[in-house]
Structure formats: structure tokens, C-alpha cells
C-alpha positions in Angstrom: 96.7 108.4 103.2 95.5 108.9 106.8 98.4 110.5 107.9 97.0 112.2 111.0 95.2 109.2 111.9 98.0 106.8 111.6 100.5 109.0 113.7 97.7 109.7 116.4 96.8 105.9 116.6 100.5 105.0 117.1 101.2 107.9 119.4 97.9 107.0 121.6 98.8 103.1 121.6 102.6 103.6 122.6 101.3 106.3 125.4 99.0 103.4 126.5 102.0 101.1 126.7 100.6 98.7 124.3 102.3 96.8 121.2 100.4 96.6 118.1 100.1 92.9 118.9 98.5 93.7 122.3 96.2 96.4 120.8 94.9 94.0 118.1 94.4 90.9 120.6 92.5 93.1 123.1 90.5 95.0 120.2 89.5 91.8 118.4 91.5 92.6 115.5 94.4 91.1 113.5 97.8 92.3 114.0 98.0 92.8 110.4 95.0 95.4 110.4 96.7 97.3 113.2 99.9 97.5 111.1 98.1 98.6 108.2 96.3 101.3 110.2 99.4 102.6 111.5 101.1 102.5 108.0 98.2 104.4 106.4 97.7 101.4 103.9 94.3 100.7 105.1 91.4 102.6 106.8 89.6 101.3 109.7 85.8 100.9 110.0 84.0 102.7 112.5 83.7 99.6 114.5 87.3 98.9 114.3 88.2 102.3 115.3 85.8 102.4 118.4 87.3 99.0 119.7 90.9 100.3 119.4 89.5 103.5 121.2 88.2 101.5 124.0 91.2 99.4 124.5 93.4 102.6 124.5 91.2 104.2 127.1 91.2 101.4 129.3 94.8 100.8 129.2 96.2 104.3 129.0 93.3 106.2 130.9 93.3 108.4 128.1 90.0 110.5 127.5 88.4 111.3 124.3 90.1 108.8 122.4 87.4 107.9 119.9 86.7 111.6 119.3 90.1 112.4 118.7 90.9 109.2 116.3 87.6 109.7 114.2 88.2 113.5 113.9 91.8 112.7 112.4 90.3 110.0 110.0 87.6 112.7 108.9 90.3 115.1 108.4 92.4 112.9 106.4 89.5 111.9 104.2 88.7 115.6 103.6 92.2 116.2 102.7 92.0 113.2 100.2 88.9 114.5 98.8 90.5 117.9 98.0 93.4 116.5 96.5 91.4 114.4 94.2 89.1 117.4 93.5 92.0 119.7 92.6 93.6 117.0 90.4 90.4 116.8 88.4 90.1 120.5 87.9 93.8 120.5 86.6 93.3 117.5 84.4 90.1 119.0 82.8 91.9 122.5 82.1 
């Protein structure tokens, strides 16, 4: 689940020299939430994604963080939908 997003979030966080705890604190999230996002066991809301991207942009000087994170999350969800759809087709055959 959320493979592209979780890899990209971790890569961007590390590029900004932030620990998961620092990102969580500065974005107003719990460290457990950031860990779940990076492990792919939870999907962030738009608000959480936006807050993390603002912190990463400010700390790391990176541009287009929100666009890149949101696109990765959207792509992951499309992949999950396709797998679910394909599974239903096979199950009904």
C-alpha cells in the first residue's frame, strides 16, 4: 500500500535532514502517524500531506514537494484500484 508515496516521503524527509520526530513535531502530527505513512500502513489526509510538505520545503529548500507527494499518493491509489478491479474480474470468471 502506498509504495511510491512512502518511499518519496522518507527520501524527502531525509534530504531535508529531518528525523521522523522532527517532521511530526513541526507539522503538528504524532510521530506514530509519520511512521505509519513511511511504512505504508496508513494514508495521510490532504491536510497532513500539506503540512508535511510545508515543513520539508521550509527545512530542505525543496520545491514542488506537495505536488510530488500528492501525485505519488494518487498513483498508489490508482494502482490499488487496478489490482482490486483485476481481482474482482478473476474472481467472477
